[in-house]
N, C-alpha and C positions, 0 to 999 in steps of 0.2 A: 504494500500500500504506500502511496506517496504521501508522506506526512506533511508536506507543504500544502497539499490540497485538503486533506482531512487530518488536521493535527489532533492527536489524542482522541480520535473518533472511531466510530464503528460504522462500517458499511454493511447493511443487511439487505439482501435482495431475496424476495420470495413473493409468491402469489398471496393475495389478500382477499378473504371473503368479505363482502360488503355488509354493513349493518352495524348498529350501535353495540350489540353484544360482542361481536368479533373485534370491533375497533377497540373497545375497552380492554379486551384480553391482550391485544397487541401493545397498548400503552402500558399495561401492568407488567408485561414481560420485558419490553425493550425501551420504554419511555416514549416521549413524543418525537415525531420525525422532523428533521430539518428540511428534507427534500423528498418529494413524492413524484414518481413517474408513473403515469397511467397511460398505457399504450393500447390502442384499439379496444377501448372499453365502452364506447358510445355507439350504439346502434339500436334504434327502436325495433327493428326487425328481429334482432337476435336476443336482446336483453329486456326490451320493453321500457316504457317510460317510468314505471315504478322503480326501476333500477337506478334512475337518476337520483331520486331522493335518498336511496340507500348509499350511493357513492358520495353524495354531498354530506350526508350525516357522518360517514366514515372519515372523510377528509377533515371535517370540522372537529372530530374527536382526536385523531392521531397527529394532526399538525400542531407544532408549537407556534408561538408568536413569531412572526417574520419568516415562517417556513415558505419555501417555494414549491409550487405545484406545477408540473408540466403535463398537459393533456395532449397526447400525440395521436393523430388519427388521420385516415384518408377520408375527406369529406365526400360523401356520395349523396346523390339526390334522395331526399326523403329519410335520411338517417337520423335527423334530429340533432346533429352536432351543434348547429347554431343556437338552437333552443336550449340545449344543455349548457352551453357557454354562458348564455344569458342568465340561466338559473343559478349557475355557480357564481356569477358576478354579484349576486345579491349578498353572498357571505364572504367572498374573497375579492380582493382588488385585482382586476385584470391589467397586466402590464404590457404585453406585447403579443403579436401574432406573427409567426413565420409561415410562409406558404411556399410550396414547391409544386409547380405544375407537373403532373405525371401523365403518361400516355394512357388514354382510354379509361382508366378506372376511377379517376377523380383527382382531387387536389390534396396533397399531403399537408397537414397543418399541425403546428405546434403552438399551443396557447400556454402562456405563462401567467400564473396567478400568485399572489402573495397575501398572506394573512394580515 
């Protein structure tokens, strides 16, 4: 691990079940997160709109003050990504959007939020 990047810290990478109960378990075991990366987690067709509330609740619980959240996804017609970003913006401050045009499948987007 590069101690200049993560001095005296712990990097933990694992899947995360969404919801208040699971989020509280994570905080009890590891503490609050400085950075969260959510990749390809937003699709109304796959997860449904109720999953948005579960993910927002989870992020609200596990993120410490000033934590950074990165939502990475390919924006596809009807996936609800824009609506989710708007919903997340109610609890977290949206800082930037990076877009990369891709061939055929959609536009790859990275949204950065901070508490």
